[in-house]
Residue frames as qw, qx, qy, qz and C-alpha x, y, z in Angstrom:
[[0.601, -0.110, -0.669, 0.423, -17.65, 6.58, 44.69],
 [0.008, 0.101, -0.340, 0.935, -18.13, 10.03, 46.45],
 [0.538, -0.215, -0.200, -0.790, -21.85, 9.88, 45.84],
 [0.766, -0.247, -0.587, -0.088, -22.18, 6.33, 47.27],
 [0.488, -0.044, -0.569, 0.661, -20.11, 7.47, 50.29],
 [0.027, -0.142, -0.325, 0.935, -21.80, 10.72, 51.05],
 [0.239, 0.651, 0.717, -0.078, -25.10, 10.80, 49.06],
 [0.038, 0.770, -0.012, -0.637, -24.03, 14.22, 47.72],
 [0.682, 0.668, 0.245, 0.167, -24.09, 15.26, 44.05],
 [0.553, -0.323, 0.196, 0.743, -20.74, 16.41, 42.81],
 [0.324, 0.910, 0.223, -0.133, -21.24, 19.92, 41.23],
 [0.336, 0.873, -0.331, 0.123, -17.64, 20.89, 40.75],
 [0.920, -0.231, 0.028, 0.314, -14.20, 19.34, 41.09],
 [0.198, 0.909, -0.324, 0.172, -10.80, 20.94, 41.61],
 [0.841, 0.077, -0.375, 0.383, -7.34, 19.55, 42.34],
 [0.301, -0.907, 0.218, -0.197, -5.53, 20.58, 45.41],
 [0.825, -0.406, 0.295, 0.260, -2.13, 19.79, 46.84],
 [0.756, 0.294, 0.226, 0.539, 1.22, 19.86, 45.08],
 [0.356, 0.083, -0.047, 0.930, 1.87, 23.44, 46.12],
 [0.024, 0.452, 0.459, -0.764, 0.22, 26.58, 47.36],
 [0.238, 0.173, -0.385, -0.875, -1.06, 27.76, 43.96],
 [0.384, -0.186, -0.841, -0.332, -3.22, 24.67, 43.63],
 [0.260, -0.441, -0.733, 0.449, -4.43, 24.95, 47.26],
 [0.061, 0.346, 0.164, -0.922, -5.35, 28.58, 46.75],
 [0.331, 0.021, -0.570, -0.752, -7.28, 27.79, 43.69],
 [0.382, -0.336, -0.860, -0.029, -9.31, 25.18, 45.57],
 [0.131, -0.459, -0.552, 0.683, -10.02, 27.66, 48.37],
 [0.158, 0.221, -0.219, -0.937, -11.11, 30.32, 45.76],
 [0.351, -0.172, -0.780, -0.489, -13.55, 27.82, 44.29],
 [0.307, -0.493, -0.774, 0.253, -15.09, 27.19, 47.68],
 [0.081, -0.409, -0.264, 0.870, -15.23, 30.94, 48.52],
 [0.265, 0.228, -0.296, -0.889, -16.95, 31.75, 45.18],
 [0.034, -0.213, -0.964, -0.156, -19.29, 28.75, 45.13],
 [0.493, -0.133, -0.032, -0.859, -22.98, 29.26, 44.71],
 [0.120, -0.043, 0.958, -0.255, -24.18, 26.50, 47.04],
 [0.334, -0.279, -0.738, -0.515, -27.39, 24.79, 45.92],
 [0.641, -0.635, -0.344, -0.260, -28.58, 24.37, 49.47],
 [0.056, -0.635, 0.595, -0.490, -27.01, 25.37, 52.80],
 [0.355, -0.807, 0.355, 0.311, -24.95, 24.23, 54.48],
 [0.488, 0.653, -0.548, -0.186, -22.16, 23.86, 51.98],
 [0.938, -0.171, 0.303, -0.005, -20.92, 20.26, 51.54],
 [0.312, 0.777, -0.539, -0.096, -17.37, 19.63, 50.54],
 [0.978, -0.102, 0.173, 0.058, -15.72, 16.28, 49.86],
 [0.112, 0.807, -0.570, -0.105, -11.90, 16.11, 49.75],
 [0.990, 0.076, -0.077, 0.085, -10.04, 13.05, 48.53],
 [0.133, -0.854, 0.497, -0.082, -6.60, 12.60, 50.08],
 [0.728, 0.271, -0.613, 0.146, -3.82, 10.10, 49.73],
 [0.669, -0.674, 0.103, -0.295, -3.98, 8.74, 53.23],
 [0.938, 0.002, -0.127, 0.323, -0.82, 6.73, 52.87],
 [0.352, 0.515, -0.210, 0.752, 0.98, 10.04, 53.32],
 [0.343, -0.400, -0.632, 0.568, 1.13, 11.18, 56.99],
 [0.013, -0.888, -0.414, -0.201, -1.06, 14.18, 57.97],
 [0.526, -0.002, -0.143, 0.838, 1.52, 16.80, 57.97],
 [0.051, -0.529, -0.268, 0.804, 1.13, 20.47, 59.00],
 [0.094, 0.155, -0.467, -0.865, 0.46, 21.45, 55.36],
 [0.247, -0.330, -0.849, -0.331, -2.55, 19.10, 55.13],
 [0.249, -0.602, -0.640, 0.408, -4.01, 20.33, 58.40],
 [0.069, -0.405, 0.010, 0.912, -3.46, 23.96, 57.38],
 [0.161, -0.060, -0.614, -0.770, -5.32, 23.33, 54.22],
 [0.290, -0.494, -0.820, -0.013, -8.26, 21.70, 56.14],
 [0.168, -0.597, -0.415, 0.665, -8.44, 24.90, 58.34],
 [0.053, 0.251, -0.306, -0.917, -8.40, 27.12, 55.16],
 [0.236, -0.271, -0.809, -0.466, -11.25, 25.01, 53.73],
 [0.247, -0.599, -0.713, 0.269, -13.19, 25.50, 56.95],
 [0.098, -0.515, -0.144, 0.839, -12.61, 29.22, 56.96],
 [0.127, 0.095, -0.518, -0.840, -13.64, 29.51, 53.30],
 [0.297, -0.310, -0.821, -0.377, -16.70, 27.35, 53.60],
 [0.456, -0.539, 0.032, -0.708, -18.01, 28.63, 56.98],
 [0.271, -0.365, 0.749, -0.482, -18.43, 27.19, 60.47],
 [0.714, 0.075, 0.535, -0.445, -21.35, 24.85, 59.64],
 [0.613, 0.475, -0.511, -0.370, -20.19, 23.51, 56.27],
 [0.924, -0.177, 0.333, -0.058, -20.12, 19.68, 56.21],
 [0.277, 0.691, -0.654, -0.131, -16.59, 18.43, 55.13],
 [0.976, -0.094, 0.196, -0.016, -15.78, 14.87, 54.39],
 [0.038, 0.720, -0.670, -0.175, -12.14, 13.93, 54.13],
 [0.979, 0.128, 0.086, -0.134, -12.10, 10.65, 52.12],
 [0.263, -0.669, 0.665, 0.202, -8.84, 8.79, 52.26],
 [0.922, 0.344, -0.147, -0.103, -7.39, 6.40, 49.74],
 [0.802, -0.420, 0.319, 0.280, -4.41, 4.16, 49.93],
 [0.144, -0.605, 0.571, 0.536, -1.26, 4.09, 47.92],
 [0.787, 0.437, -0.136, -0.414, -2.19, 3.05, 44.31],
 [0.451, -0.368, 0.809, 0.082, -1.15, -0.46, 43.68],
 [0.324, 0.114, 0.885, 0.316, -1.24, -2.18, 40.30],
 [0.013, -0.405, -0.675, -0.617, -4.59, -1.91, 38.68],
 [0.294, -0.769, -0.566, 0.044, -6.30, -0.20, 41.56],
 [0.294, 0.498, -0.084, 0.811, -5.83, 3.53, 41.62],
 [0.404, -0.521, 0.165, -0.734, -7.98, 3.99, 44.76],
 [0.591, -0.066, -0.791, 0.142, -7.14, 1.10, 47.12],
 [0.577, -0.769, -0.251, -0.107, -8.33, 1.05, 50.76],
 [0.041, 0.766, -0.463, 0.444, -6.04, 2.63, 53.24],
 [0.610, -0.064, -0.744, 0.266, -4.29, 0.39, 55.85],
 [0.545, -0.702, -0.458, 0.007, -5.26, 0.54, 59.43],
 [0.569, -0.356, -0.148, 0.726, -2.15, 2.25, 60.74],
 [0.181, 0.141, 0.247, 0.941, -2.49, 5.20, 58.33],
 [0.312, -0.620, -0.509, -0.509, -6.15, 5.54, 58.90],
 [0.582, -0.671, -0.387, 0.247, -5.62, 5.69, 62.71],
 [0.453, -0.149, -0.018, 0.879, -2.83, 8.30, 62.21],
 [0.061, -0.374, -0.393, -0.838, -5.22, 10.50, 60.24],
 [0.467, -0.641, -0.574, -0.205, -8.07, 9.87, 62.67],
 [0.569, -0.466, -0.342, 0.585, -5.98, 11.05, 65.59],
 [0.256, -0.024, 0.131, 0.958, -5.04, 14.30, 63.83],
 [0.222, -0.456, -0.537, -0.674, -8.60, 14.94, 62.68],
 [0.536, -0.642, -0.541, 0.090, -9.98, 14.36, 66.21],
 [0.462, -0.337, -0.210, 0.793, -7.40, 16.93, 67.54],
 [0.041, 0.264, 0.301, 0.915, -8.87, 19.56, 65.23],
 [0.074, 0.395, 0.714, -0.573, -12.14, 19.18, 67.27],
 [0.297, 0.155, -0.309, -0.890, -14.28, 20.14, 64.21],
 [0.525, 0.166, 0.727, -0.411, -17.79, 18.72, 64.67],
 [0.677, 0.596, 0.177, -0.394, -18.56, 19.03, 60.98],
 [0.298, 0.638, -0.688, -0.176, -15.42, 17.49, 59.65],
 [0.872, -0.205, 0.413, -0.167, -15.52, 13.70, 59.29],
 [0.021, -0.534, 0.801, 0.270, -12.98, 11.20, 58.16],
 [0.900, 0.228, 0.243, -0.280, -13.89, 8.25, 55.76],
 [0.409, -0.263, 0.747, 0.453, -12.37, 5.77, 53.52],
 [0.476, 0.438, -0.239, -0.724, -13.25, 6.34, 49.90],
 [0.447, 0.257, -0.808, -0.287, -12.51, 2.90, 48.65],
 [0.857, -0.311, -0.165, -0.376, -14.66, -0.03, 49.82],
 [0.739, 0.018, -0.586, 0.330, -13.36, -2.26, 52.51],
 [0.593, -0.789, -0.153, 0.048, -12.44, -1.81, 56.12],
 [0.030, 0.850, -0.508, 0.132, -9.25, 0.02, 57.37],
 [0.461, -0.453, 0.761, -0.057, -6.61, -2.66, 57.46],
 [0.891, 0.338, 0.217, -0.213, -8.21, -4.76, 54.67],
 [0.558, 0.724, -0.402, 0.063, -5.01, -4.24, 52.57],
 [0.192, -0.599, 0.736, -0.250, -2.94, -5.38, 55.52],
 [0.792, -0.052, 0.536, -0.288, -4.89, -8.69, 55.74],
 [0.840, 0.531, 0.002, -0.115, -4.26, -9.45, 52.06],
 [0.290, 0.763, -0.563, 0.132, -0.58, -8.80, 52.42],
 [0.486, -0.493, 0.677, -0.250, -0.19, -11.54, 55.07]]
């Protein structure tokens, strides 16, 4: 799904979130990476049904600091897992909430996407 979204080859994966130890490990992987071609390209998958709290934004700033000013960063949001779909689309309200926070960061090389196919709010339409 990441390759379809970004066109990037996934070279390494690491889990982040759930505490500072995991976040620090992810930052170390970024700092120690041997990038195949500059600029670095980093894709992060985040549960977008959770609001963009300070901890999430702090982590994004740490990723930026570790990767450098010109690294391309994609924050791919997924919705709350439901039934058989572990990566459902995010609803329109949650996507907009994240979008406002990402825009406030004013990072020209950080973009927000939805990992799962569909348009923001598609899940809302199905619920009606």
